[in-house]
N, CA, C and O atoms as a Maestro MAE file, in Angstrom:
{
 s_m_m2io_version
 :::
 2.0.0
}

f_m_ct {
 s_m_title
 :::
 protein
 m_atom[332] {
  # First column is atom index #
  i_m_mmod_type
  r_m_x_coord
  r_m_y_coord
  r_m_z_coord
  i_m_residue_number
  s_m_chain_name
  s_m_pdb_residue_name
  s_m_pdb_atom_name
  i_m_atomic_number
  :::
  1 25 -37.563 -6.702 28.098 1 A "MET " " N  " 7
  2 3 -36.294 -6.052 28.333 1 A "MET " " CA " 6
  3 2 -35.146 -6.987 27.983 1 A "MET " " C  " 6
  4 15 -34.070 -6.524 27.606 1 A "MET " " O  " 8
  5 25 -35.353 -8.283 28.099 2 A "ALA " " N  " 7
  6 3 -34.297 -9.246 27.810 2 A "ALA " " CA " 6
  7 2 -33.924 -9.225 26.335 2 A "ALA " " C  " 6
  8 15 -32.766 -9.450 25.984 2 A "ALA " " O  " 8
  9 25 -34.913 -8.953 25.455 3 A "ASP " " N  " 7
  10 3 -34.654 -8.933 24.015 3 A "ASP " " CA " 6
  11 2 -33.679 -7.814 23.646 3 A "ASP " " C  " 6
  12 15 -32.792 -8.024 22.818 3 A "ASP " " O  " 8
  13 25 -33.826 -6.641 24.238 4 A "GLY " " N  " 7
  14 3 -32.916 -5.526 23.980 4 A "GLY " " CA " 6
  15 2 -31.519 -5.839 24.466 4 A "GLY " " C  " 6
  16 15 -30.537 -5.428 23.848 4 A "GLY " " O  " 8
  17 25 -31.421 -6.548 25.543 5 A "SER " " N  " 7
  18 3 -30.122 -6.928 26.097 5 A "SER " " CA " 6
  19 2 -29.419 -7.923 25.177 5 A "SER " " C  " 6
  20 15 -28.206 -7.851 24.986 5 A "SER " " O  " 8
  21 25 -30.184 -8.849 24.613 6 A "ALA " " N  " 7
  22 3 -29.617 -9.832 23.692 6 A "ALA " " CA " 6
  23 2 -29.121 -9.151 22.427 6 A "ALA " " C  " 6
  24 15 -28.049 -9.478 21.919 6 A "ALA " " O  " 8
  25 25 -29.905 -8.199 21.917 7 A "THR " " N  " 7
  26 3 -29.505 -7.457 20.720 7 A "THR " " CA " 6
  27 2 -28.247 -6.662 20.993 7 A "THR " " C  " 6
  28 15 -27.347 -6.614 20.154 7 A "THR " " O  " 8
  29 25 -28.174 -6.047 22.142 8 A "SER " " N  " 7
  30 3 -26.995 -5.266 22.535 8 A "SER " " CA " 6
  31 2 -25.771 -6.168 22.655 8 A "SER " " C  " 6
  32 15 -24.663 -5.784 22.280 8 A "SER " " O  " 8
  33 25 -25.984 -7.360 23.177 9 A "SER " " N  " 7
  34 3 -24.896 -8.325 23.335 9 A "SER " " CA " 6
  35 2 -24.369 -8.784 21.972 9 A "SER " " C  " 6
  36 15 -23.161 -8.924 21.776 9 A "SER " " O  " 8
  37 25 -25.293 -9.016 21.038 10 A "ILE " " N  " 7
  38 3 -24.903 -9.437 19.685 10 A "ILE " " CA " 6
  39 2 -24.128 -8.323 19.000 10 A "ILE " " C  " 6
  40 15 -23.113 -8.580 18.352 10 A "ILE " " O  " 8
  41 25 -24.599 -7.086 19.137 11 A "ALA " " N  " 7
  42 3 -23.901 -5.944 18.533 11 A "ALA " " CA " 6
  43 2 -22.502 -5.801 19.126 11 A "ALA " " C  " 6
  44 15 -21.550 -5.521 18.398 11 A "ALA " " O  " 8
  45 25 -22.370 -5.990 20.422 12 A "ALA " " N  " 7
  46 3 -21.065 -5.892 21.085 12 A "ALA " " CA " 6
  47 2 -20.131 -6.989 20.583 12 A "ALA " " C  " 6
  48 15 -18.942 -6.750 20.375 12 A "ALA " " O  " 8
  49 25 -20.672 -8.187 20.390 13 A "GLU " " N  " 7
  50 3 -19.866 -9.297 19.883 13 A "GLU " " CA " 6
  51 2 -19.386 -9.007 18.456 13 A "GLU " " C  " 6
  52 15 -18.228 -9.266 18.127 13 A "GLU " " O  " 8
  53 25 -20.266 -8.474 17.615 14 A "LYS " " N  " 7
  54 3 -19.885 -8.129 16.247 14 A "LYS " " CA " 6
  55 2 -18.808 -7.053 16.244 14 A "LYS " " C  " 6
  56 15 -17.829 -7.139 15.502 14 A "LYS " " O  " 8
  57 25 -19.001 -6.034 17.085 15 A "LEU " " N  " 7
  58 3 -18.023 -4.963 17.184 15 A "LEU " " CA " 6
  59 2 -16.670 -5.510 17.611 15 A "LEU " " C  " 6
  60 15 -15.645 -5.160 17.027 15 A "LEU " " O  " 8
  61 25 -16.662 -6.369 18.627 16 A "LYS " " N  " 7
  62 3 -15.423 -6.968 19.111 16 A "LYS " " CA " 6
  63 2 -14.760 -7.777 17.998 16 A "LYS " " C  " 6
  64 15 -13.539 -7.741 17.846 16 A "LYS " " O  " 8
  65 25 -15.558 -8.504 17.224 17 A "SER " " N  " 7
  66 3 -15.034 -9.299 16.126 17 A "SER " " CA " 6
  67 2 -14.369 -8.414 15.075 17 A "SER " " C  " 6
  68 15 -13.276 -8.719 14.599 17 A "SER " " O  " 8
  69 25 -15.031 -7.321 14.718 18 A "PHE " " N  " 7
  70 3 -14.452 -6.391 13.743 18 A "PHE " " CA " 6
  71 2 -13.140 -5.804 14.255 18 A "PHE " " C  " 6
  72 15 -12.147 -5.761 13.528 18 A "PHE " " O  " 8
  73 25 -13.141 -5.360 15.490 19 A "VAL " " N  " 7
  74 3 -11.940 -4.755 16.077 19 A "VAL " " CA " 6
  75 2 -10.794 -5.762 16.109 19 A "VAL " " C  " 6
  76 15 -9.663 -5.417 15.767 19 A "VAL " " O  " 8
  77 25 -11.064 -6.981 16.508 20 A "GLU " " N  " 7
  78 3 -10.017 -8.003 16.560 20 A "GLU " " CA " 6
  79 2 -9.478 -8.329 15.176 20 A "GLU " " C  " 6
  80 15 -8.274 -8.525 15.010 20 A "GLU " " O  " 8
  81 25 -10.366 -8.390 14.171 21 A "ARG " " N  " 7
  82 3 -9.905 -8.637 12.790 21 A "ARG " " CA " 6
  83 2 -9.017 -7.505 12.300 21 A "ARG " " C  " 6
  84 15 -7.984 -7.747 11.676 21 A "ARG " " O  " 8
  85 25 -9.416 -6.268 12.582 22 A "ILE " " N  " 7
  86 3 -8.615 -5.116 12.171 22 A "ILE " " CA " 6
  87 2 -7.261 -5.139 12.867 22 A "ILE " " C  " 6
  88 15 -6.232 -4.890 12.239 22 A "ILE " " O  " 8
  89 25 -7.259 -5.435 14.148 23 A "GLU " " N  " 7
  90 3 -5.991 -5.507 14.887 23 A "GLU " " CA " 6
  91 2 -5.072 -6.579 14.304 23 A "GLU " " C  " 6
  92 15 -3.868 -6.362 14.172 23 A "GLU " " O  " 8
  93 25 -5.631 -7.723 13.958 24 A "ARG " " N  " 7
  94 3 -4.837 -8.801 13.367 24 A "ARG " " CA " 6
  95 2 -4.253 -8.359 12.021 24 A "ARG " " C  " 6
  96 15 -3.076 -8.589 11.741 24 A "ARG " " O  " 8
  97 25 -5.079 -7.729 11.201 25 A "LEU " " N  " 7
  98 3 -4.614 -7.251 9.897 25 A "LEU " " CA " 6
  99 2 -3.566 -6.153 10.033 25 A "LEU " " C  " 6
  100 15 -2.609 -6.111 9.260 25 A "LEU " " O  " 8
  101 25 -3.736 -5.274 11.000 26 A "GLU " " N  " 7
  102 3 -2.729 -4.231 11.245 26 A "GLU " " CA " 6
  103 2 -1.391 -4.865 11.633 26 A "GLU " " C  " 6
  104 15 -0.335 -4.397 11.208 26 A "GLU " " O  " 8
  105 25 -1.434 -5.910 12.426 27 A "GLY " " N  " 7
  106 3 -0.211 -6.630 12.789 27 A "GLY " " CA " 6
  107 2 0.443 -7.256 11.573 27 A "GLY " " C  " 6
  108 15 1.663 -7.204 11.418 27 A "GLY " " O  " 8
  109 25 -0.376 -7.852 10.707 28 A "GLU " " N  " 7
  110 3 0.160 -8.450 9.480 28 A "GLU " " CA " 6
  111 2 0.752 -7.375 8.577 28 A "GLU " " C  " 6
  112 15 1.781 -7.592 7.938 28 A "GLU " " O  " 8
  113 25 0.100 -6.217 8.526 29 A "LYS " " N  " 7
  114 3 0.592 -5.107 7.707 29 A "LYS " " CA " 6
  115 2 1.961 -4.646 8.208 29 A "LYS " " C  " 6
  116 15 2.854 -4.359 7.411 29 A "LYS " " O  " 8
  117 25 2.121 -4.576 9.521 30 A "THR " " N  " 7
  118 3 3.406 -4.181 10.104 30 A "THR " " CA " 6
  119 2 4.494 -5.196 9.752 30 A "THR " " C  " 6
  120 15 5.614 -4.822 9.407 30 A "THR " " O  " 8
  121 25 4.156 -6.472 9.842 31 A "GLU " " N  " 7
  122 3 5.116 -7.522 9.484 31 A "GLU " " CA " 6
  123 2 5.487 -7.441 8.001 31 A "GLU " " C  " 6
  124 15 6.659 -7.576 7.649 31 A "GLU " " O  " 8
  125 25 4.506 -7.224 7.141 32 A "LEU " " N  " 7
  126 3 4.769 -7.112 5.705 32 A "LEU " " CA " 6
  127 2 5.645 -5.908 5.396 32 A "LEU " " C  " 6
  128 15 6.542 -5.986 4.557 32 A "LEU " " O  " 8
  129 25 5.386 -4.791 6.076 33 A "ALA " " N  " 7
  130 3 6.207 -3.589 5.863 33 A "ALA " " CA " 6
  131 2 7.655 -3.867 6.245 33 A "ALA " " C  " 6
  132 15 8.574 -3.414 5.563 33 A "ALA " " O  " 8
  133 25 7.864 -4.602 7.321 34 A "ALA " " N  " 7
  134 3 9.232 -4.959 7.732 34 A "ALA " " CA " 6
  135 2 9.878 -5.874 6.691 34 A "ALA " " C  " 6
  136 15 11.061 -5.726 6.386 34 A "ALA " " O  " 8
  137 25 9.113 -6.810 6.150 35 A "ASP " " N  " 7
  138 3 9.629 -7.704 5.107 35 A "ASP " " CA " 6
  139 2 10.015 -6.916 3.856 35 A "ASP " " C  " 6
  140 15 11.045 -7.185 3.238 35 A "ASP " " O  " 8
  141 25 9.187 -5.950 3.489 36 A "ILE " " N  " 7
  142 3 9.470 -5.124 2.306 36 A "ILE " " CA " 6
  143 2 10.738 -4.315 2.524 36 A "ILE " " C  " 6
  144 15 11.578 -4.229 1.629 36 A "ILE " " O  " 8
  145 25 10.887 -3.717 3.709 37 A "ARG " " N  " 7
  146 3 12.115 -2.965 4.016 37 A "ARG " " CA " 6
  147 2 13.342 -3.863 3.915 37 A "ARG " " C  " 6
  148 15 14.391 -3.435 3.434 37 A "ARG " " O  " 8
  149 25 13.210 -5.091 4.363 38 A "GLU " " N  " 7
  150 3 14.315 -6.046 4.303 38 A "GLU " " CA " 6
  151 2 14.700 -6.350 2.854 38 A "GLU " " C  " 6
  152 15 15.886 -6.438 2.536 38 A "GLU " " O  " 8
  153 25 13.718 -6.509 1.982 39 A "VAL " " N  " 7
  154 3 13.990 -6.781 0.568 39 A "VAL " " CA " 6
  155 2 14.680 -5.579 -0.077 39 A "VAL " " C  " 6
  156 15 15.630 -5.746 -0.841 39 A "VAL " " O  " 8
  157 25 14.208 -4.376 0.226 40 A "TYR " " N  " 7
  158 3 14.867 -3.175 -0.300 40 A "TYR " " CA " 6
  159 2 16.309 -3.085 0.202 40 A "TYR " " C  " 6
  160 15 17.212 -2.728 -0.554 40 A "TYR " " O  " 8
  161 25 16.515 -3.403 1.447 41 A "SER " " N  " 7
  162 3 17.863 -3.378 2.008 41 A "SER " " CA " 6
  163 2 18.765 -4.391 1.303 41 A "SER " " C  " 6
  164 15 19.921 -4.102 0.995 41 A "SER " " O  " 8
  165 25 18.224 -5.562 1.058 42 A "GLU " " N  " 7
  166 3 18.975 -6.594 0.336 42 A "GLU " " CA " 6
  167 2 19.307 -6.129 -1.083 42 A "GLU " " C  " 6
  168 15 20.424 -6.324 -1.563 42 A "GLU " " O  " 8
  169 25 18.334 -5.516 -1.742 43 A "ALA " " N  " 7
  170 3 18.555 -5.015 -3.104 43 A "ALA " " CA " 6
  171 2 19.632 -3.929 -3.095 43 A "ALA " " C  " 6
  172 15 20.506 -3.902 -3.962 43 A "ALA " " O  " 8
  173 25 19.560 -3.044 -2.113 44 A "LYS " " N  " 7
  174 3 20.560 -1.975 -2.005 44 A "LYS " " CA " 6
  175 2 21.944 -2.576 -1.776 44 A "LYS " " C  " 6
  176 15 22.927 -2.098 -2.342 44 A "LYS " " O  " 8
  177 25 22.027 -3.601 -0.966 45 A "GLY " " N  " 7
  178 3 23.285 -4.284 -0.711 45 A "GLY " " CA " 6
  179 2 23.859 -4.940 -1.955 45 A "GLY " " C  " 6
  180 15 25.061 -5.194 -2.035 45 A "GLY " " O  " 8
  181 25 22.998 -5.211 -2.921 46 A "ASN " " N  " 7
  182 3 23.429 -5.795 -4.192 46 A "ASN " " CA " 6
  183 2 23.637 -4.738 -5.269 46 A "ASN " " C  " 6
  184 15 23.784 -5.060 -6.448 46 A "ASN " " O  " 8
  185 25 23.647 -3.470 -4.851 47 A "GLY " " N  " 7
  186 3 23.977 -2.390 -5.772 47 A "GLY " " CA " 6
  187 2 22.825 -1.756 -6.523 47 A "GLY " " C  " 6
  188 15 23.055 -0.944 -7.420 47 A "GLY " " O  " 8
  189 25 21.605 -2.097 -6.187 48 A "PHE " " N  " 7
  190 3 20.456 -1.510 -6.867 48 A "PHE " " CA " 6
  191 2 20.045 -0.207 -6.187 48 A "PHE " " C  " 6
  192 15 20.159 -0.070 -4.969 48 A "PHE " " O  " 8
  193 25 19.566 0.749 -6.987 49 A "ASP " " N  " 7
  194 3 19.088 2.027 -6.477 49 A "ASP " " CA " 6
  195 2 17.636 1.841 -6.034 49 A "ASP " " C  " 6
  196 15 16.748 1.649 -6.865 49 A "ASP " " O  " 8
  197 25 17.405 1.899 -4.736 50 A "THR " " N  " 7
  198 3 16.066 1.597 -4.222 50 A "THR " " CA " 6
  199 2 15.061 2.700 -4.535 50 A "THR " " C  " 6
  200 15 13.864 2.423 -4.619 50 A "THR " " O  " 8
  201 25 15.508 3.934 -4.709 51 A "LYS " " N  " 7
  202 3 14.583 5.002 -5.096 51 A "LYS " " CA " 6
  203 2 14.013 4.712 -6.482 51 A "LYS " " C  " 6
  204 15 12.817 4.883 -6.720 51 A "LYS " " O  " 8
  205 25 14.869 4.278 -7.378 52 A "ILE " " N  " 7
  206 3 14.411 3.938 -8.729 52 A "ILE " " CA " 6
  207 2 13.518 2.703 -8.686 52 A "ILE " " C  " 6
  208 15 12.514 2.642 -9.397 52 A "ILE " " O  " 8
  209 25 13.868 1.730 -7.869 53 A "MET " " N  " 7
  210 3 13.030 0.535 -7.733 53 A "MET " " CA " 6
  211 2 11.624 0.914 -7.269 53 A "MET " " C  " 6
  212 15 10.636 0.376 -7.769 53 A "MET " " O  " 8
  213 25 11.536 1.844 -6.310 54 A "ARG " " N  " 7
  214 3 10.227 2.276 -5.806 54 A "ARG " " CA " 6
  215 2 9.426 2.945 -6.927 54 A "ARG " " C  " 6
  216 15 8.215 2.754 -7.034 54 A "ARG " " O  " 8
  217 25 10.119 3.733 -7.762 55 A "GLN " " N  " 7
  218 3 9.435 4.374 -8.889 55 A "GLN " " CA " 6
  219 2 8.929 3.333 -9.879 55 A "GLN " " C  " 6
  220 15 7.809 3.435 -10.379 55 A "GLN " " O  " 8
  221 25 9.756 2.339 -10.158 56 A "VAL " " N  " 7
  222 3 9.358 1.275 -11.086 56 A "VAL " " CA " 6
  223 2 8.132 0.538 -10.554 56 A "VAL " " C  " 6
  224 15 7.201 0.246 -11.305 56 A "VAL " " O  " 8
  225 25 8.139 0.242 -9.273 57 A "ILE " " N  " 7
  226 3 7.006 -0.466 -8.672 57 A "ILE " " CA " 6
  227 2 5.748 0.397 -8.741 57 A "ILE " " C  " 6
  228 15 4.665 -0.101 -9.046 57 A "ILE " " O  " 8
  229 25 5.893 1.695 -8.458 58 A "ARG " " N  " 7
  230 3 4.746 2.607 -8.547 58 A "ARG " " CA " 6
  231 2 4.197 2.639 -9.971 58 A "ARG " " C  " 6
  232 15 2.983 2.614 -10.174 58 A "ARG " " O  " 8
  233 25 5.099 2.696 -10.961 59 A "LEU " " N  " 7
  234 3 4.672 2.730 -12.355 59 A "LEU " " CA " 6
  235 2 3.989 1.428 -12.772 59 A "LEU " " C  " 6
  236 15 3.003 1.448 -13.509 59 A "LEU " " O  " 8
  237 25 4.510 0.309 -12.304 60 A "ARG " " N  " 7
  238 3 3.923 -0.985 -12.665 60 A "ARG " " CA " 6
  239 2 2.515 -1.160 -12.114 60 A "ARG " " C  " 6
  240 15 1.731 -1.941 -12.652 60 A "ARG " " O  " 8
  241 25 2.189 -0.441 -11.048 61 A "LYS " " N  " 7
  242 3 0.846 -0.513 -10.467 61 A "LYS " " CA " 6
  243 2 -0.167 0.269 -11.294 61 A "LYS " " C  " 6
  244 15 -1.372 0.028 -11.208 61 A "LYS " " O  " 8
  245 25 0.332 1.208 -12.094 62 A "MET " " N  " 7
  246 3 -0.553 2.076 -12.871 62 A "MET " " CA " 6
  247 2 -1.129 1.341 -14.077 62 A "MET " " C  " 6
  248 15 -0.541 0.389 -14.589 62 A "MET " " O  " 8
  249 25 -2.284 1.806 -14.510 63 A "GLU " " N  " 7
  250 3 -2.868 1.315 -15.752 63 A "GLU " " CA " 6
  251 2 -1.954 1.743 -16.899 63 A "GLU " " C  " 6
  252 15 -1.326 2.800 -16.831 63 A "GLU " " O  " 8
  253 25 -1.878 0.932 -17.945 64 A "VAL " " N  " 7
  254 3 -0.993 1.207 -19.078 64 A "VAL " " CA " 6
  255 2 -1.302 2.574 -19.688 64 A "VAL " " C  " 6
  256 15 -0.386 3.343 -19.977 64 A "VAL " " O  " 8
  257 25 -2.570 2.878 -19.885 65 A "ALA " " N  " 7
  258 3 -2.954 4.149 -20.498 65 A "ALA " " CA " 6
  259 2 -2.525 5.331 -19.630 65 A "ALA " " C  " 6
  260 15 -2.046 6.340 -20.149 65 A "ALA " " O  " 8
  261 25 -2.693 5.212 -18.317 66 A "ASP " " N  " 7
  262 3 -2.292 6.282 -17.408 66 A "ASP " " CA " 6
  263 2 -0.778 6.473 -17.427 66 A "ASP " " C  " 6
  264 15 -0.284 7.600 -17.402 66 A "ASP " " O  " 8
  265 25 -0.051 5.364 -17.471 67 A "ARG " " N  " 7
  266 3 1.416 5.426 -17.507 67 A "ARG " " CA " 6
  267 2 1.881 6.081 -18.802 67 A "ARG " " C  " 6
  268 15 2.785 6.917 -18.783 67 A "ARG " " O  " 8
  269 25 1.275 5.711 -19.921 68 A "ARG " " N  " 7
  270 3 1.643 6.315 -21.209 68 A "ARG " " CA " 6
  271 2 1.367 7.816 -21.208 68 A "ARG " " C  " 6
  272 15 2.186 8.606 -21.677 68 A "ARG " " O  " 8
  273 25 0.215 8.197 -20.680 69 A "GLU " " N  " 7
  274 3 -0.132 9.616 -20.614 69 A "GLU " " CA " 6
  275 2 0.884 10.374 -19.759 69 A "GLU " " C  " 6
  276 15 1.323 11.464 -20.127 69 A "GLU " " O  " 8
  277 25 1.247 9.803 -18.641 70 A "GLN " " N  " 7
  278 3 2.236 10.435 -17.765 70 A "GLN " " CA " 6
  279 2 3.587 10.550 -18.471 70 A "GLN " " C  " 6
  280 15 4.244 11.587 -18.383 70 A "GLN " " O  " 8
  281 25 4.002 9.494 -19.168 71 A "ASP " " N  " 7
  282 3 5.266 9.515 -19.908 71 A "ASP " " CA " 6
  283 2 5.246 10.600 -20.989 71 A "ASP " " C  " 6
  284 15 6.224 11.325 -21.169 71 A "ASP " " O  " 8
  285 25 4.126 10.702 -21.702 72 A "GLU " " N  " 7
  286 3 4.013 11.699 -22.763 72 A "GLU " " CA " 6
  287 2 4.068 13.118 -22.199 72 A "GLU " " C  " 6
  288 15 4.732 13.991 -22.758 72 A "GLU " " O  " 8
  289 25 3.370 13.335 -21.098 73 A "LEU " " N  " 7
  290 3 3.395 14.658 -20.471 73 A "LEU " " CA " 6
  291 2 4.792 15.001 -19.954 73 A "LEU " " C  " 6
  292 15 5.250 16.136 -20.090 73 A "LEU " " O  " 8
  293 25 5.452 14.029 -19.370 74 A "LEU " " N  " 7
  294 3 6.809 14.249 -18.875 74 A "LEU " " CA " 6
  295 2 7.729 14.633 -20.028 74 A "LEU " " C  " 6
  296 15 8.511 15.577 -19.915 74 A "LEU " " O  " 8
  297 25 7.635 13.909 -21.124 75 A "GLU " " N  " 7
  298 3 8.472 14.200 -22.296 75 A "GLU " " CA " 6
  299 2 8.138 15.586 -22.853 75 A "GLU " " C  " 6
  300 15 9.043 16.332 -23.227 75 A "GLU " " O  " 8
  301 25 6.865 15.934 -22.912 76 A "LEU " " N  " 7
  302 3 6.451 17.244 -23.386 76 A "LEU " " CA " 6
  303 2 7.033 18.351 -22.507 76 A "LEU " " C  " 6
  304 15 7.555 19.343 -23.017 76 A "LEU " " O  " 8
  305 25 6.944 18.183 -21.210 77 A "TYR " " N  " 7
  306 3 7.482 19.186 -20.280 77 A "TYR " " CA " 6
  307 2 8.996 19.282 -20.402 77 A "TYR " " C  " 6
  308 15 9.553 20.379 -20.368 77 A "TYR " " O  " 8
  309 25 9.666 18.137 -20.543 78 A "ARG " " N  " 7
  310 3 11.123 18.154 -20.671 78 A "ARG " " CA " 6
  311 2 11.549 18.896 -21.946 78 A "ARG " " C  " 6
  312 15 12.499 19.678 -21.928 78 A "ARG " " O  " 8
  313 25 10.839 18.643 -23.044 79 A "ARG " " N  " 7
  314 3 11.156 19.346 -24.289 79 A "ARG " " CA " 6
  315 2 10.899 20.842 -24.158 79 A "ARG " " C  " 6
  316 15 11.674 21.661 -24.652 79 A "ARG " " O  " 8
  317 25 9.810 21.186 -23.492 80 A "ALA " " N  " 7
  318 3 9.468 22.597 -23.302 80 A "ALA " " CA " 6
  319 2 10.546 23.309 -22.473 80 A "ALA " " C  " 6
  320 15 10.842 24.484 -22.691 80 A "ALA " " O  " 8
  321 25 11.113 22.582 -21.537 81 A "LEU " " N  " 7
  322 3 12.132 23.162 -20.660 81 A "LEU " " CA " 6
  323 2 13.542 22.919 -21.181 81 A "LEU " " C  " 6
  324 15 14.520 23.363 -20.580 81 A "LEU " " O  " 8
  325 25 13.637 22.210 -22.308 82 A "ASP " " N  " 7
  326 3 14.917 21.888 -22.937 82 A "ASP " " CA " 6
  327 2 15.870 21.160 -21.973 82 A "ASP " " C  " 6
  328 15 17.040 21.518 -21.839 82 A "ASP " " O  " 8
  329 25 15.330 20.127 -21.307 83 A "THR " " N  " 7
  330 3 16.162 19.355 -20.378 83 A "THR " " CA " 6
  331 2 16.325 17.938 -20.846 83 A "THR " " C  " 6
  332 15 16.995 17.143 -20.186 83 A "THR " " O  " 8
  :::
 }
 m_bond[331] {
  # First column is bond index #
  i_m_from
  i_m_to
  i_m_order
  :::
  1 1 2 1
  2 2 3 1
  3 3 4 2
  4 3 5 1
  5 5 6 1
  6 6 7 1
  7 7 8 2
  8 7 9 1
  9 9 10 1
  10 10 11 1
  11 11 12 2
  12 11 13 1
  13 13 14 1
  14 14 15 1
  15 15 16 2
  16 15 17 1
  17 17 18 1
  18 18 19 1
  19 19 20 2
  20 19 21 1
  21 21 22 1
  22 22 23 1
  23 23 24 2
  24 23 25 1
  25 25 26 1
  26 26 27 1
  27 27 28 2
  28 27 29 1
  29 29 30 1
  30 30 31 1
  31 31 32 2
  32 31 33 1
  33 33 34 1
  34 34 35 1
  35 35 36 2
  36 35 37 1
  37 37 38 1
  38 38 39 1
  39 39 40 2
  40 39 41 1
  41 41 42 1
  42 42 43 1
  43 43 44 2
  44 43 45 1
  45 45 46 1
  46 46 47 1
  47 47 48 2
  48 47 49 1
  49 49 50 1
  50 50 51 1
  51 51 52 2
  52 51 53 1
  53 53 54 1
  54 54 55 1
  55 55 56 2
  56 55 57 1
  57 57 58 1
  58 58 59 1
  59 59 60 2
  60 59 61 1
  61 61 62 1
  62 62 63 1
  63 63 64 2
  64 63 65 1
  65 65 66 1
  66 66 67 1
  67 67 68 2
  68 67 69 1
  69 69 70 1
  70 70 71 1
  71 71 72 2
  72 71 73 1
  73 73 74 1
  74 74 75 1
  75 75 76 2
  76 75 77 1
  77 77 78 1
  78 78 79 1
  79 79 80 2
  80 79 81 1
  81 81 82 1
  82 82 83 1
  83 83 84 2
  84 83 85 1
  85 85 86 1
  86 86 87 1
  87 87 88 2
  88 87 89 1
  89 89 90 1
  90 90 91 1
  91 91 92 2
  92 91 93 1
  93 93 94 1
  94 94 95 1
  95 95 96 2
  96 95 97 1
  97 97 98 1
  98 98 99 1
  99 99 100 2
  100 99 101 1
  101 101 102 1
  102 102 103 1
  103 103 104 2
  104 103 105 1
  105 105 106 1
  106 106 107 1
  107 107 108 2
  108 107 109 1
  109 109 110 1
  110 110 111 1
  111 111 112 2
  112 111 113 1
  113 113 114 1
  114 114 115 1
  115 115 116 2
  116 115 117 1
  117 117 118 1
  118 118 119 1
  119 119 120 2
  120 119 121 1
  121 121 122 1
  122 122 123 1
  123 123 124 2
  124 123 125 1
  125 125 126 1
  126 126 127 1
  127 127 128 2
  128 127 129 1
  129 129 130 1
  130 130 131 1
  131 131 132 2
  132 131 133 1
  133 133 134 1
  134 134 135 1
  135 135 136 2
  136 135 137 1
  137 137 138 1
  138 138 139 1
  139 139 140 2
  140 139 141 1
  141 141 142 1
  142 142 143 1
  143 143 144 2
  144 143 145 1
  145 145 146 1
  146 146 147 1
  147 147 148 2
  148 147 149 1
  149 149 150 1
  150 150 151 1
  151 151 152 2
  152 151 153 1
  153 153 154 1
  154 154 155 1
  155 155 156 2
  156 155 157 1
  157 157 158 1
  158 158 159 1
  159 159 160 2
  160 159 161 1
  161 161 162 1
  162 162 163 1
  163 163 164 2
  164 163 165 1
  165 165 166 1
  166 166 167 1
  167 167 168 2
  168 167 169 1
  169 169 170 1
  170 170 171 1
  171 171 172 2
  172 171 173 1
  173 173 174 1
  174 174 175 1
  175 175 176 2
  176 175 177 1
  177 177 178 1
  178 178 179 1
  179 179 180 2
  180 179 181 1
  181 181 182 1
  182 182 183 1
  183 183 184 2
  184 183 185 1
  185 185 186 1
  186 186 187 1
  187 187 188 2
  188 187 189 1
  189 189 190 1
  190 190 191 1
  191 191 192 2
  192 191 193 1
  193 193 194 1
  194 194 195 1
  195 195 196 2
  196 195 197 1
  197 197 198 1
  198 198 199 1
  199 199 200 2
  200 199 201 1
  201 201 202 1
  202 202 203 1
  203 203 204 2
  204 203 205 1
  205 205 206 1
  206 206 207 1
  207 207 208 2
  208 207 209 1
  209 209 210 1
  210 210 211 1
  211 211 212 2
  212 211 213 1
  213 213 214 1
  214 214 215 1
  215 215 216 2
  216 215 217 1
  217 217 218 1
  218 218 219 1
  219 219 220 2
  220 219 221 1
  221 221 222 1
  222 222 223 1
  223 223 224 2
  224 223 225 1
  225 225 226 1
  226 226 227 1
  227 227 228 2
  228 227 229 1
  229 229 230 1
  230 230 231 1
  231 231 232 2
  232 231 233 1
  233 233 234 1
  234 234 235 1
  235 235 236 2
  236 235 237 1
  237 237 238 1
  238 238 239 1
  239 239 240 2
  240 239 241 1
  241 241 242 1
  242 242 243 1
  243 243 244 2
  244 243 245 1
  245 245 246 1
  246 246 247 1
  247 247 248 2
  248 247 249 1
  249 249 250 1
  250 250 251 1
  251 251 252 2
  252 251 253 1
  253 253 254 1
  254 254 255 1
  255 255 256 2
  256 255 257 1
  257 257 258 1
  258 258 259 1
  259 259 260 2
  260 259 261 1
  261 261 262 1
  262 262 263 1
  263 263 264 2
  264 263 265 1
  265 265 266 1
  266 266 267 1
  267 267 268 2
  268 267 269 1
  269 269 270 1
  270 270 271 1
  271 271 272 2
  272 271 273 1
  273 273 274 1
  274 274 275 1
  275 275 276 2
  276 275 277 1
  277 277 278 1
  278 278 279 1
  279 279 280 2
  280 279 281 1
  281 281 282 1
  282 282 283 1
  283 283 284 2
  284 283 285 1
  285 285 286 1
  286 286 287 1
  287 287 288 2
  288 287 289 1
  289 289 290 1
  290 290 291 1
  291 291 292 2
  292 291 293 1
  293 293 294 1
  294 294 295 1
  295 295 296 2
  296 295 297 1
  297 297 298 1
  298 298 299 1
  299 299 300 2
  300 299 301 1
  301 301 302 1
  302 302 303 1
  303 303 304 2
  304 303 305 1
  305 305 306 1
  306 306 307 1
  307 307 308 2
  308 307 309 1
  309 309 310 1
  310 310 311 1
  311 311 312 2
  312 311 313 1
  313 313 314 1
  314 314 315 1
  315 315 316 2
  316 315 317 1
  317 317 318 1
  318 318 319 1
  319 319 320 2
  320 319 321 1
  321 321 322 1
  322 322 323 1
  323 323 324 2
  324 323 325 1
  325 325 326 1
  326 326 327 1
  327 327 328 2
  328 327 329 1
  329 329 330 1
  330 330 331 1
  331 331 332 2
  :::
 }
}
C-alpha cells in the first residue's frame, strides 16, 4: 500500500509543479501585456496611429507568401468594388 501512496505523492508534486509554472508564466504574460500597452501609449503620444501599428505588427508575423496572397486578394476585391 505504501507504493501506491508514493506514486500518488509524486503525481501530486508534478501537478503542483505544473500549476506553479503556469501561474508564474501567466503573471509574466500580464506584465508583458502591460509593457506592450505602455509602448503603444508612448507611440500614440508621439503621433503614431496605434491601430495601423497593430496591423503592421500582425502583417510582419505572417509568412511572406501568405501576406502577398492577402495583399493580392485585397487589391482584387478593391478593384472589383472600384474603391
